[in-house]
N, C-alpha and C positions, 0 to 999 in steps of 0.2 A: 729373361728371368727376371721375374717382376719383381721390381724392389721399389723402399718406397721409405724417406729418408724424409724427418722429422730435426726440425729445428726452431729454434726461436722461446723458449724454455727459460727460462731467469725466479729473482728474487725481485717481488712488487711490494707495496707496503694497502692495508685497503683502499679502495678506491684506483688503482692504480690502472693499470693497463700492459698488455701483451702484445704481441702479432704474435700467432705458430703458422708453420711451414710444412706443409710436407707438399714434398715432390716424389713424385711416381716416375715409375721407368720400370720399359720392354710389359707396355702393358696394351696386346694388338689388338685391343678392339678396340670400333671409335665409340663405345654406350660402357656409363661404369660409373659405378655409383664409387663413393669419396665417403669416409665417416673417421668425424674423431670421436677416440672413448679415454674414456681415465680413470685411474682407480688408485683410492687412498688406500694408506696401512689400511689394514685389520676389515676393509669394507668389498662389496665385490665391484663387478667394473661396470658401469656405466656410460649409456649411448651418450652422449653429446649431438654433437651437431651432423649434416649427412649430404652430400648434394651432387644428383646428376650430372655426367655428362651432359647428358641425351634430350634434358630438361630444361635442365636449368635451378632443377625446381632443390628447396631446401627444405630440411622436418631440427631441429630446438629441442633441444628438451626444454620442458617446463623452466628448471631452472635455472636456463643461463637465455629463454626469449626474452627479450628487450638489451639483454649485452655482449653478447656475444653474435660474429657474424662472418658466418661462414665466404667462401668469395672461392672463382678459382683465374685461373692465368694461365689460360692458355698456351698462351709464347712458352711459356718457362717452364710446362708444367708440372703445374707446379696448383696446391692449395692449402689455400690461407683459411687463418680462424683470429678473429680478432676479437679480443678477450676486453672488454669495460668495464670498468667498474670493480672490480675483480675483487672478490668474496673474500677470509679466511677457510670458506667451508671449498672452497676451488681448489682448493692446495691440492693435489694428484700426481703423477704421472699418465700424462697427454702423448697416448698414440694413436695414427693416424692407422684405418685399415678398406681394401677394397672389394668389393663386394661387382663379379661378373658377371655385369644380367642391362636390361638396360630401367632396369622398375625404378619406378619413380618417388626423391626419398622419403615421403609418408608415410612407406613403409619399410624405412629403415630401423624402425624397433623388433617388425618378425625377420632378419632378414641373415646373412650366413657372412659373415668376413671372412677372407683366407687372404694372406702372406699381409704380413705385416709389418710396422716399421718401431726402431729399440724403442720409442720412447724417449718423452720431454719429458724435463720434471719446471714444476711449476709449483713453487711457494707463498706463500700471500699470507702475509703476517704483520699485526706490531712489532 
């Protein structure tokens, strides 16, 4: 049973930082992609960032490039999303999901993701 559990959300002031963690378990493949998504109230879900466990390639949405960094901790079976210089518009529920193929992360925008976590709230306000 594939299971994804997010943690690390919270409330910060603009310019602050948070680190989200996605703990994945039950994935029998060696190669897959973990993606981070976010959805703000009244808005469509947005693809934020992704990482391939096959080649280590990464993807970032233009809105977070230079501020967010995705990384993997294979020993812990987690994917981290370091979010720096947070803006009010980053406020959303952040969720991670898995794509079960060896596709490179640059293809993330066109891929389907199954097995979602429950999400974690990020609130940025002054």
